[in-house]
MARDRENKOL-756277 format. One line per 10 residues: number of its first residue (from 1); for each residue x, y, z of N, C-alpha, C, CB. Coordinates in steps of 0.05 Angstrom, whole numbers, always signed. Glycine has a CB too. Example, Ala and Ser with C-alpha at 12.3 -4.5 7.8 and 13.67 -1.06 7.14 Angstrom:
2
1) +264/-114/+156/+246/-90/+156/+264/-66/+156/+226/-89/+181; +257/-45/+142/+273/-21/+143/+258/+1/+157/+282/-12/+114 $
//
This chain:
322
1) -44/-42/-386/-69/-23/-365/-58/+9/-365/-69/-36/-324; -43/+14/-393/-33/+47/-390/-41/+58/-376/-34/+64/-406; -32/+79/-362/-42/+95/-337/-71/+97/-323/-38/+121/-345; -62/+74/-317/-76/+59/-292/-104/+46/-297/-80/+80/-267; -117/+36/-334/-129/+38/-327/-141/-1/-327/-138/+62/-337; -169/-9/-320/-178/-18/-319/-184/-42/-333/-184/-7/-315; -182/-68/-331/-191/-86/-353/-233/-89/-347/-167/-123/-347; -242/-94/-365/-262/-99/-362/-278/-115/-349/-265/-98/-374; -299/-103/-334/-310/-129/-314/-314/-161/-327/-343/-118/-302; -321/-161/-347/-327/-188/-360/-301/-192/-384/-360/-186/-375 $
11) -279/-186/-378/-252/-182/-397/-235/-207/-370/-235/-136/-400; -235/-233/-387/-206/-245/-371/-175/-234/-378/-203/-276/-378; -167/-222/-351/-134/-209/-361/-121/-229/-378/-109/-202/-334; -101/-231/-401/-85/-243/-414/-57/-244/-386/-80/-226/-446; -55/-274/-386/-29/-287/-376/-13/-300/-385/-31/-300/-362; +22/-292/-375/+46/-292/-393/+45/-318/-403/+75/-285/-378; +56/-321/-427/+57/-351/-441/+94/-363/-426/+57/-344/-489; +97/-387/-418/+115/-403/-410/+123/-412/-431/+109/-420/-393; +115/-399/-460/+135/-412/-487/+162/-400/-487/+124/-404/-518; +176/-408/-487/+204/-391/-491/+214/-386/-522/+228/-407/-475 $
21) +194/-394/-534/+198/-381/-566/+179/-355/-562/+186/-405/-596; +158/-348/-540/+147/-318/-540/+162/-304/-539/+132/-310/-523; +159/-285/-553/+173/-251/-546/+158/-230/-537/+186/-236/-570; +142/-236/-531/+119/-215/-512/+133/-210/-491/+88/-228/-502; +136/-186/-489/+150/-167/-462/+133/-158/-440/+161/-138/-471; +142/-174/-429/+118/-172/-407/+126/-163/-383/+104/-198/-400; +119/-143/-368/+129/-130/-340/+128/-145/-321/+116/-109/-332; +138/-139/-298/+138/-161/-275/+122/-141/-255/+172/-174/-263; +113/-158/-237/+105/-141/-207/+99/-159/-181/+75/-122/-212; +109/-156/-165/+112/-168/-136/+93/-166/-118/+132/-158/-122 $
31) +80/-185/-108/+67/-188/-82/+77/-200/-65/+48/-197/-83; +75/-196/-36/+91/-212/-18/+67/-210/+9/+127/-198/-12; +64/-237/+10/+45/-247/+30/+58/-260/+63/+29/-272/+12; +54/-241/+77/+68/-247/+111/+40/-248/+131/+93/-215/+125; +55/-256/+147/+40/-250/+165/+48/-230/+191/+34/-272/+171; +35/-203/+189/+48/-178/+202/+38/-175/+224/+45/-154/+189; +46/-192/+250/+40/-194/+279/+48/-222/+291/+10/-189/+283; +44/-224/+313/+53/-250/+327/+14/-266/+336/+80/-237/+363; +0/-274/+318/-20/-295/+331/-6/-312/+345/-36/-310/+313; -29/-328/+360/-29/-351/+376/-23/-374/+351/-60/-355/+395 $
41) -6/-390/+366/-9/-408/+334/-24/-422/+319/+3/-423/+331; -46/-423/+335/-76/-437/+325/-89/-418/+309/-98/-446/+349; -82/-395/+318/-93/-374/+289/-76/-359/+272/-110/-350/+297; -41/-361/+283/-20/-373/+250/-43/-391/+225/+14/-407/+264; -47/-413/+249/-53/-436/+219/-70/-427/+208/-64/-467/+221; -95/-421/+226/-122/-409/+211/-122/-392/+188/-137/-393/+228; -105/-366/+203/-95/-345/+183/-88/-356/+153/-68/-332/+196; -71/-365/+153/-56/-383/+129/-75/-400/+114/-35/-403/+141; -86/-410/+133/-98/-439/+112/-123/-419/+91/-122/-474/+139; -128/-404/+109/-160/-384/+105/-133/-361/+68/-175/-347/+160 $
51) -117/-350/+71/-104/-334/+62/-98/-352/+37/-84/-323/+80; -89/-370/+44/-88/-390/+17/-97/-404/+5/-80/-401/+14; -129/-403/+19/-145/-404/-6/-153/-376/-13/-170/-422/-3; -156/-361/-9/-165/-331/-20/-140/-324/-39/-168/-305/+8; -117/-328/-36/-99/-327/-55/-78/-339/-69/-92/-315/-51; -96/-366/-76/-78/-386/-85/-74/-385/-114/-89/-412/-76; -86/-367/-124/-88/-366/-154/-78/-332/-156/-125/-375/-168; -64/-330/-187/-58/-299/-191/-73/-278/-192/-48/-295/-210; -68/-263/-182/-96/-232/-181/-99/-226/-207/-85/-197/-166; -94/-239/-213/-104/-232/-249/-126/-246/-249/-83/-243/-279 $
61) -138/-268/-235/-165/-271/-236/-173/-260/-225/-175/-288/-233; -173/-242/-210/-189/-237/-182/-197/-205/-203/-166/-236/-140; -183/-193/-221/-181/-169/-228/-200/-171/-252/-151/-158/-231; -213/-192/-261/-231/-200/-281/-266/-187/-265/-227/-240/-287; -258/-179/-239/-280/-184/-229/-284/-151/-226/-281/-205/-202; -264/-135/-226/-265/-109/-222/-291/-95/-239/-237/-97/-229; -304/-71/-235/-303/-59/-216/-308/-71/-198/-312/-42/-216; -311/-65/-165/-317/-67/-154/-343/-38/-137/-295/-79/-150; -364/-51/-128/-372/-26/-112/-377/-25/-92/-389/-15/-118; -366/-43/-74/-361/-45/-54/-350/-23/-39/-350/-62/-54 $
71) -354/-2/-27/-346/+13/-14/-332/+14/+21/-364/+23/-20; -309/+20/+23/-299/+13/+54/-291/+35/+63/-274/-9/+59; -279/+30/+93/-274/+55/+102/-248/+44/+110/-293/+69/+124; -235/+69/+97/-204/+63/+97/-181/+86/+109/-196/+58/+64; -161/+77/+122/-147/+94/+145/-124/+88/+121/-143/+82/+184; -115/+118/+111/-91/+113/+90/-65/+125/+92/-99/+120/+66; -41/+121/+103/-25/+123/+117/+3/+121/+101/-30/+107/+137; +24/+124/+109/+50/+126/+94/+79/+142/+107/+42/+142/+69; +112/+137/+106/+123/+142/+125/+142/+171/+99/+139/+110/+143; +128/+171/+72/+144/+197/+54/+132/+222/+63/+139/+196/+19 $
81) +119/+220/+80/+95/+254/+88/+77/+253/+76/+103/+286/+80; +54/+265/+94/+29/+277/+76/+28/+291/+58/+14/+289/+86; +49/+303/+49/+49/+316/+27/+67/+307/+4/+55/+339/+33; +63/+275/-4/+83/+261/-26/+59/+257/-50/+102/+226/-13; +79/+260/-62/+54/+261/-97/+42/+232/-97/+76/+263/-138; +56/+205/-82/+42/+184/-87/+15/+178/-63/+65/+162/-88; +8/+191/-37/+7/+183/-26/-22/+206/-37/+28/+177/-6; -27/+225/-44/-43/+239/-53/-59/+235/-67/-38/+251/-59; -51/+224/-92/-51/+201/-119/-68/+171/-105/-8/+190/-130; -58/+172/-81/-68/+141/-76/-98/+151/-72/-52/+121/-45 $
91) -92/+172/-46/-119/+188/-39/-142/+192/-60/-112/+216/-30; -130/+208/-81/-159/+218/-100/-166/+187/-105/-153/+242/-136; -150/+163/-121/-158/+145/-136/-174/+126/-116/-134/+134/-152; -169/+119/-89/-185/+114/-78/-216/+123/-64/-173/+111/-71; -215/+152/-68/-233/+178/-69/-263/+159/-97/-205/+217/-86; -248/+164/-118/-259/+159/-139/-267/+136/-140/-247/+164/-157; -264/+111/-124/-282/+96/-129/-300/+87/-110/-274/+80/-138; -303/+114/-97/-328/+108/-71/-326/+106/-45/-340/+84/-72; -282/+108/-37/-291/+93/-8/-288/+120/+1/-270/+65/+9; -292/+106/+29/-288/+141/+47/-257/+140/+62/-317/+147/+81 $
101) -255/+153/+49/-213/+154/+55/-209/+178/+81/-189/+172/+15; -202/+170/+103/-181/+189/+117/-148/+187/+117/-187/+186/+145; -128/+213/+108/-109/+211/+98/-91/+222/+122/-109/+222/+71; -74/+212/+141/-62/+215/+161/-31/+204/+157/-78/+204/+181; -11/+229/+151/+15/+212/+141/+41/+235/+167/+23/+216/+91; +55/+227/+172/+85/+242/+177/+78/+268/+168/+113/+231/+158; +83/+282/+185/+90/+319/+181/+116/+318/+157/+107/+338/+221; +135/+300/+162/+162/+302/+148/+168/+281/+135/+183/+306/+165; +193/+278/+123/+197/+250/+109/+207/+224/+136/+226/+255/+80; +193/+206/+131/+206/+193/+156/+214/+164/+153/+188/+194/+180 $
111) +221/+160/+122/+236/+138/+115/+252/+120/+135/+254/+147/+99; +255/+102/+128/+269/+80/+145/+269/+81/+176/+295/+78/+138; +250/+85/+188/+245/+89/+218/+231/+59/+230/+222/+118/+223; +232/+39/+206/+212/+5/+215/+190/+18/+233/+233/-25/+239; +186/+2/+252/+167/-2/+275/+173/+19/+296/+169/-31/+288; +194/+32/+302/+194/+56/+323/+179/+75/+327/+211/+68/+324; +166/+76/+342/+142/+85/+350/+151/+118/+368/+126/+57/+371; +147/+141/+358/+156/+168/+374/+140/+187/+367/+184/+179/+368; +127/+201/+391/+109/+214/+391/+115/+242/+391/+97/+206/+407; +101/+257/+382/+116/+291/+388/+108/+303/+412/+107/+316/+365 $
121) +137/+320/+421/+132/+330/+449/+135/+356/+441/+150/+321/+474; +132/+367/+419/+126/+398/+414/+122/+400/+392/+143/+418/+420; +110/+421/+375/+98/+434/+355/+118/+435/+329/+90/+462/+366; +108/+438/+308/+128/+447/+286/+161/+459/+294/+112/+472/+272; +185/+437/+287/+203/+458/+292/+213/+459/+264/+224/+454/+315; +230/+477/+257/+246/+482/+228/+257/+460/+220/+270/+501/+226; +258/+453/+195/+245/+474/+182/+222/+475/+161/+264/+484/+173; +205/+460/+183/+175/+460/+181/+161/+438/+167/+166/+484/+168; +139/+433/+151/+130/+410/+142/+136/+407/+109/+100/+409/+148; +147/+381/+111/+152/+372/+85/+151/+383/+63/+142/+357/+82 $
131) +170/+392/+44/+156/+411/+23/+153/+440/+26/+131/+402/+18; +161/+442/+52/+149/+478/+57/+105/+477/+67/+154/+503/+7; +103/+446/+66/+73/+440/+70/+58/+451/+105/+70/+403/+65; +74/+456/+128/+78/+454/+150/+84/+482/+157/+95/+435/+155; +78/+502/+169/+91/+533/+182/+106/+523/+206/+63/+559/+196; +129/+540/+216/+140/+520/+238/+109/+540/+253/+184/+523/+254; +119/+524/+286/+105/+522/+306/+75/+528/+300/+115/+537/+323; +66/+510/+285/+46/+493/+281/+39/+483/+299/+48/+476/+268; +12/+467/+297/+14/+448/+329/+19/+416/+315/-25/+449/+354; +25/+405/+331/+40/+377/+317/+27/+351/+296/+49/+360/+341 $
141) -7/+356/+307/-23/+352/+286/-42/+371/+268/-36/+335/+296; -53/+369/+252/-75/+375/+237/-79/+377/+210/-81/+393/+244; -101/+389/+195/-111/+379/+173/-112/+400/+157/-134/+366/+175; -108/+405/+125/-108/+414/+104/-137/+440/+113/-112/+387/+78; -131/+463/+106/-150/+477/+97/-179/+474/+86/-140/+487/+85; -175/+461/+64/-196/+453/+52/-209/+430/+47/-194/+459/+38; -192/+415/+63/-201/+387/+66/-191/+370/+94/-189/+371/+39; -209/+369/+106/-207/+364/+138/-214/+338/+136/-227/+381/+159; -206/+316/+115/-193/+287/+117/-178/+277/+110/-201/+271/+114; -158/+305/+96/-129/+296/+101/-110/+314/+132/-112/+306/+67 $
151) -98/+291/+138/-81/+299/+165/-50/+292/+162/-93/+280/+192; -33/+315/+184/-9/+309/+193/-8/+294/+214/+3/+328/+196; +10/+283/+221/+19/+285/+248/+53/+277/+251/-2/+265/+267; +62/+309/+261/+91/+291/+275/+106/+276/+288/+99/+294/+282; +104/+253/+280/+109/+225/+287/+120/+207/+277/+93/+214/+291; +134/+184/+286/+145/+162/+259/+123/+146/+252/+171/+139/+267; +124/+133/+230/+103/+124/+210/+82/+107/+236/+118/+100/+180; +90/+90/+245/+80/+68/+270/+59/+87/+286/+111/+56/+297; +68/+112/+295/+62/+126/+326/+38/+132/+302/+87/+158/+347; +46/+146/+269/+20/+161/+259/-5/+149/+253/+25/+173/+236 $
161) +5/+125/+254/-20/+99/+233/-34/+100/+269/+0/+49/+213; -12/+93/+288/-35/+91/+311/-53/+115/+324/-21/+79/+334; -43/+143/+320/-48/+158/+330/-73/+167/+309/-25/+172/+336; -78/+156/+287/-104/+160/+268/-127/+136/+268/-92/+163/+236; -116/+105/+276/-141/+96/+296/-148/+103/+314/-143/+79/+305; -127/+110/+334/-137/+114/+358/-150/+138/+357/-119/+112/+379; -147/+165/+355/-161/+189/+351/-182/+203/+335/-149/+199/+348; -164/+196/+299/-169/+212/+292/-199/+189/+277/-144/+228/+278; -193/+157/+276/-213/+143/+251/-238/+149/+282/-204/+97/+234; -242/+150/+303/-267/+157/+325/-283/+175/+310/-258/+171/+356 $
171) -272/+201/+310/-275/+224/+297/-293/+223/+271/-249/+233/+292; -274/+213/+249/-283/+208/+222/-312/+201/+225/-266/+184/+207; -303/+163/+232/-320/+148/+221/-340/+144/+236/-311/+128/+212; -331/+162/+268/-359/+150/+286/-363/+114/+296/-390/+158/+262; -383/+101/+291/-395/+77/+303/-390/+57/+278/-428/+81/+313; -373/+66/+255/-371/+51/+226/-340/+38/+231/-374/+76/+194; -341/+16/+230/-321/-2/+228/-296/+5/+204/-335/-28/+223; -269/+2/+217/-250/+11/+197/-243/-11/+188/-229/+27/+205; -252/-13/+158/-248/-44/+143/-213/-45/+135/-273/-47/+107; -200/-22/+132/-178/-27/+122/-151/-10/+122/-184/-32/+102 $
181) -126/-11/+135/-115/+0/+139/-94/+6/+113/-110/-8/+160; -84/+27/+97/-67/+25/+68/-37/+44/+71/-89/+42/+40; -15/+29/+72/+6/+34/+84/+19/+45/+56/+19/+10/+101; +21/+79/+45/+48/+77/+25/+26/+88/-3/+67/+37/+22; +35/+94/-24/+59/+70/-33/+78/+85/-28/+63/+57/-64; +103/+71/-13/+127/+80/-11/+143/+95/-39/+139/+58/-1; +161/+106/-33/+181/+115/-52/+203/+102/-54/+187/+138/-48; +204/+76/-72/+222/+56/-68/+208/+23/-54/+245/+72/-49; +216/+6/-64/+206/-25/-56/+219/-23/-29/+219/-55/-78; +202/-50/-17/+208/-56/+8/+209/-87/-1/+187/-44/+31 $
191) +224/-111/-16/+220/-136/-13/+243/-139/+5/+219/-153/-39; +249/-164/+15/+268/-180/+30/+267/-181/+63/+296/-171/+22; +276/-185/+76/+284/-195/+99/+276/-168/+113/+315/-208/+100; +269/-176/+144/+273/-155/+166/+251/-124/+158/+311/-148/+168; +238/-128/+143/+226/-101/+133/+214/-89/+148/+211/-102/+114; +205/-105/+184/+190/-82/+201/+213/-70/+210/+168/-91/+227; +236/-83/+214/+254/-66/+229/+266/-34/+214/+281/-86/+235; +259/-44/+189/+279/-30/+173/+251/-2/+152/+302/-63/+149; +223/-12/+145/+221/+3/+128/+189/+11/+151/+223/-11/+91; +186/+42/+144/+176/+63/+171/+136/+51/+148/+197/+119/+171 $
201) +140/+49/+130/+119/+39/+102/+101/+3/+116/+150/+30/+62; +119/-8/+126/+125/-36/+136/+106/-30/+171/+170/-44/+137; +126/-11/+178/+122/-8/+211/+86/+1/+222/+146/+23/+221; +82/+21/+206/+51/+24/+191/+31/+4/+198/+54/+20/+160; +38/-13/+177/+22/-35/+167/+22/-62/+191/+36/-45/+134; +49/-61/+198/+45/-79/+228/+31/-69/+248/+70/-83/+244; +37/-44/+260/+20/-40/+286/-7/-37/+281/+30/-15/+303; -27/-34/+257/-41/-43/+252/-59/-62/+251/-37/-41/+246; -44/-81/+241/-46/-107/+240/-51/-117/+270/-22/-118/+228; -31/-106/+286/-23/-107/+312/-52/-112/+329/-6/-79/+320 $
211) -64/-76/+325/-93/-71/+331/-113/-89/+325/-101/-49/+320; -105/-113/+299/-130/-122/+289/-144/-120/+272/-142/-121/+298; -130/-97/+258/-150/-85/+234/-115/-89/+208/-169/-36/+245; -141/-100/+179/-128/-113/+164/-112/-89/+146/-146/-132/+150; -85/-95/+142/-70/-71/+132/-56/-85/+96/-41/-62/+161; -50/-75/+85/-34/-74/+67/-12/-46/+61/-52/-79/+48; +12/-54/+63/+24/-37/+53/+45/-42/+18/+39/-32/+79; +44/-19/+11/+49/-14/-22/+76/+6/-20/+19/+5/-40; +95/-10/-37/+120/+1/-45/+125/+6/-69/+137/-13/-39; +134/+19/-93/+131/+26/-115/+169/+27/-119/+110/+53/-116 $
221) +170/+10/-147/+211/+20/-148/+214/+46/-156/+234/+2/-174; +192/+64/-168/+199/+94/-170/+202/+101/-150/+184/+112/-182; +235/+117/-134/+235/+123/-106/+241/+156/-100/+258/+105/-93; +236/+166/-124/+231/+191/-129/+212/+208/-106/+220/+190/-156; +225/+220/-90/+209/+239/-68/+199/+267/-82/+232/+247/-39; +184/+272/-80/+171/+297/-89/+134/+304/-73/+169/+290/-127; +137/+321/-79/+112/+331/-76/+88/+332/-92/+117/+349/-71; +64/+334/-76/+42/+326/-92/+35/+352/-111/+16/+315/-74; +40/+371/-107/+40/+404/-120/+55/+396/-153/+66/+432/-96; +64/+378/-143/+93/+368/-179/+62/+350/-200/+139/+321/-163 $
231) +52/+333/-188/+26/+322/-200/+14/+341/-223/+4/+318/-175; +14/+344/-252/+0/+351/-270/-23/+342/-265/+8/+346/-291; -28/+320/-259/-57/+306/-269/-58/+279/-292/-75/+332/-285; -26/+283/-305/-26/+273/-325/-27/+233/-319/+1/+288/-339; -45/+222/-339/-42/+191/-330/-18/+174/-332/-59/+176/-344; +2/+194/-344/+28/+172/-340/+44/+179/-325/+45/+164/-362; +39/+189/-302/+49/+208/-285/+54/+178/-265/+27/+239/-275; +74/+178/-257/+81/+150/-235/+68/+149/-212/+109/+149/-224; +58/+174/-198/+42/+175/-177/+20/+170/-181/+43/+194/-165; +4/+172/-205/-17/+167/-215/-23/+134/-226/-17/+186/-233 $
241) -6/+129/-231/-11/+105/-247/+3/+89/-218/+5/+102/-283; +8/+94/-204/+16/+73/-174/-15/+78/-156/+51/+89/-149; -21/+110/-149/-39/+99/-144/-67/+85/-148/-37/+106/-138; -70/+96/-180/-87/+77/-204/-89/+39/-200/-65/+82/-236; -69/+37/-192/-59/-1/-181/-63/+4/-148/-14/-14/-189; -58/+18/-141/-72/+14/-103/-89/+9/-110/-77/+38/-77; -105/+28/-114/-146/+25/-108/-155/+1/-133/-171/+68/-121; -144/-4/-151/-152/-27/-163/-149/-48/-152/-143/-31/-181; -128/-55/-143/-114/-74/-116/-135/-80/-94/-88/-56/-98; -145/-52/-87/-163/-56/-58/-185/-64/-67/-169/-32/-38 $
251) -196/-55/-87/-216/-58/-109/-219/-97/-98/-200/-47/-149; -201/-107/-115/-194/-135/-119/-198/-149/-92/-165/-137/-131; -182/-136/-76/-175/-155/-47/-218/-146/-38/-136/-131/-14; -232/-127/-36/-259/-124/-24/-268/-140/-42/-274/-96/-20; -269/-149/-64/-296/-159/-76/-288/-190/-78/-306/-144/-110; -259/-194/-84/-246/-222/-85/-256/-230/-56/-210/-223/-89; -250/-223/-31/-243/-234/-12/-278/-233/+4/-215/-217/+2; -295/-226/-1/-322/-213/+8/-338/-196/-3/-320/-202/+27; -359/-194/-2/-386/-183/-14/-399/-172/+11/-406/-207/-30; -399/-173/+25/-413/-165/+54/-401/-156/+77/-427/-185/+65 $
261) -383/-141/+72/-358/-127/+95/-354/-137/+119/-362/-97/+105; -349/-163/+112/-332/-181/+139/-295/-176/+138/-340/-225/+134; -291/-183/+153/-261/-170/+152/-247/-185/+119/-240/-184/+187; -230/-171/+112/-223/-172/+84/-199/-189/+81/-219/-144/+71; -186/-188/+114/-158/-207/+112/-158/-226/+146/-122/-180/+109; -150/-250/+140/-154/-259/+171/-134/-252/+195/-156/-288/+173; -155/-255/+218/-136/-247/+240/-109/-247/+242/-140/-259/+257; -94/-223/+244/-61/-220/+234/-44/-224/+221/-48/-224/+240; -60/-228/+193/-52/-220/+173/-49/-191/+153/-62/-232/+167; -25/-195/+146/-17/-171/+131/-6/-169/+111/-5/-159/+140 $
271) -18/-159/+85/+2/-157/+59/+21/-134/+47/-15/-162/+38; +44/-142/+47/+71/-130/+25/+70/-130/+8/+92/-138/+21; +68/-104/-16/+58/-105/-50/+86/-89/-50/+21/-87/-65; +101/-108/-74/+117/-86/-86/+123/-84/-119/+142/-88/-73; +112/-59/-130/+112/-46/-156/+141/-45/-163/+98/-16/-155; +143/-50/-199/+166/-50/-209/+178/-13/-219/+162/-72/-234; +191/-6/-219/+198/+18/-233/+182/+14/-251/+226/+24/-242; +161/+42/-260/+144/+40/-290/+143/+77/-299/+102/+22/-283; +134/+72/-318/+125/+99/-323/+145/+111/-347/+126/+116/-295; +137/+126/-363/+160/+144/-387/+184/+140/-378/+159/+180/-391 $
281) +202/+130/-391/+230/+115/-394/+241/+96/-375/+250/+134/-395; +225/+79/-378/+225/+62/-369/+216/+38/-388/+214/+69/-349; +220/+9/-385/+209/-10/-402/+182/-23/-396/+229/-29/-404; +176/-23/-371/+149/-31/-353/+130/-2/-357/+158/-39/-315; +115/-1/-375/+100/+17/-376/+69/+5/-367/+103/+30/-402; +69/-22/-367/+41/-29/-363/+38/-57/-342/+28/-33/-394; +30/-55/-323/+31/-71/-303/+4/-79/-299/+43/-60/-281; -1/-107/-310/-18/-124/-317/-29/-153/-301/-9/-128/-340; -13/-162/-282/-7/-182/-272/+4/-181/-248/+5/-193/-286; -14/-189/-221/-4/-201/-194/-3/-217/-188/-9/-199/-178 $
291) +22/-237/-189/+28/-269/-171/+33/-262/-145/+55/-288/-180; +32/-285/-125/+28/-279/-96/+51/-302/-80/-8/-284/-86; +68/-294/-67/+86/-313/-46/+72/-313/-21/+118/-302/-40; +82/-330/-2/+63/-334/+23/+94/-349/+37/+27/-359/+18; +105/-335/+49/+126/-336/+72/+112/-349/+99/+138/-305/+78; +126/-365/+109/+117/-369/+140/+109/-351/+160/+136/-379/+153; +131/-333/+160/+128/-312/+166/+144/-293/+153/+130/-313/+188; +131/-260/+166/+149/-237/+144/+168/-228/+148/+140/-215/+137; +181/-240/+178/+210/-242/+186/+228/-257/+167/+211/-255/+213; +219/-268/+168/+236/-304/+158/+237/-302/+127/+212/-342/+168 $
301) +218/-296/+108/+222/-298/+74/+240/-281/+72/+198/-291/+52; +259/-298/+49/+272/-277/+30/+278/-277/+13/+288/-268/+32; +248/-284/+0/+250/-278/-36/+225/-283/-42/+270/-298/-58; +213/-268/-67/+188/-275/-74/+193/-283/-102/+166/-254/-69; +165/-293/-115/+160/-294/-141/+160/-273/-157/+141/-303/-146; +169/-265/-178/+163/-250/-189/+162/-254/-225/+177/-232/-177; +154/-234/-241/+147/-237/-269/+167/-219/-286/+116/-228/-273; +180/-229/-292/+198/-210/-319/+190/-209/-345/+225/-220/-325; +201/-181/-354/+193/-186/-390/+220/-203/-401/+190/-149/-412; +232/-220/-386/+242/-247/-400/+235/-277/-396/+267/-248/-395 $
311) +205/-274/-390/+190/-294/-387/+196/-318/-381/+180/-296/-403; +213/-326/-348/+212/-339/-337/+205/-331/-308/+229/-351/-344; +208/-343/-286/+198/-333/-259/+229/-337/-248/+170/-354/-242; +237/-323/-229/+265/-310/-217/+257/-308/-184/+273/-274/-234; +273/-309/-165/+285/-304/-146/+287/-275/-140/+306/-315/-147; +271/-255/-130/+275/-225/-124/+277/-223/-99/+254/-205/-133; +305/-207/-87/+307/-205/-60/+329/-175/-57/+321/-238/-46; +314/-157/-75/+335/-132/-78/+330/-109/-53/+330/-115/-112; +331/-112/-33/+312/-91/-14/+320/-71/-13/+308/-95/+12; +300/-45/-17/+312/-12/-18/+307/-4/+13/+291/+13/-42 $
321) +285/-18/+29/+277/-19/+58/+284/+21/+56/+304/-45/+85; +255/+26/+46/+244/+65/+57/+226/+57/+77/+223/+91/+30 $
//
């Protein structure tokens, strides 16, 4: 899927061979499924049973259902700032798929904040917004001059997500239901134990799930922190690749779970998705397969299954915590 292109709707994606003699070089991709929140035990059991039915097979199978015509109401947030390349490329990709997307990201880089909840008490202080995106002295929240759907908020990722849910979403969507919170894609992986206490990306998703809203956190192996203004629009730009993949996975979840705009995920359940490092200069240039792991809770799992280009399954536990 070079450049983030999709398989055709009637085309079944290829599945890696388990034959040791098969020399095909397959990229790898990680999807972690955990319970983001603390629902009652009976809700947890029902949620995990429902989730296992939906995600029992590779998301490669769901990819055959693309493209998805279901339009969602999405809140997009992150911890790398509203001006980072990944979140803006993802915004463009989701909008291109016909979703109604409201973006709100931290005014400055907020990696490593976990689930801490800090709201602003003053306006923007020196040196201003990330990459010079907001002047010193500007209000603690605001939107782009040319796009009232792209906001910044001068708080931690968790606080930014809740500001979006409580303040911006009612203004933007009115009485329409918020279908999904997308957090990321982060600049760096977030796989391993205790990600809620360390990852701002996960912290934002965790708080959304706590409010009863389905949420998916995305993180990429590519950890270069750069402005969206550096994106030239090339198909092989890592930001555009991760943006396209994220939009494709959102479409797969929407189409695979329901076609009637019911809940995308069971109550109290969220998903943590980790991409490999890919793009120019890396041996992973095509991300074609999605596999799943279902730990009991997000805070107790220590590994996930991945498929690497050596044609075997391995345990992966190398968190970056951004």
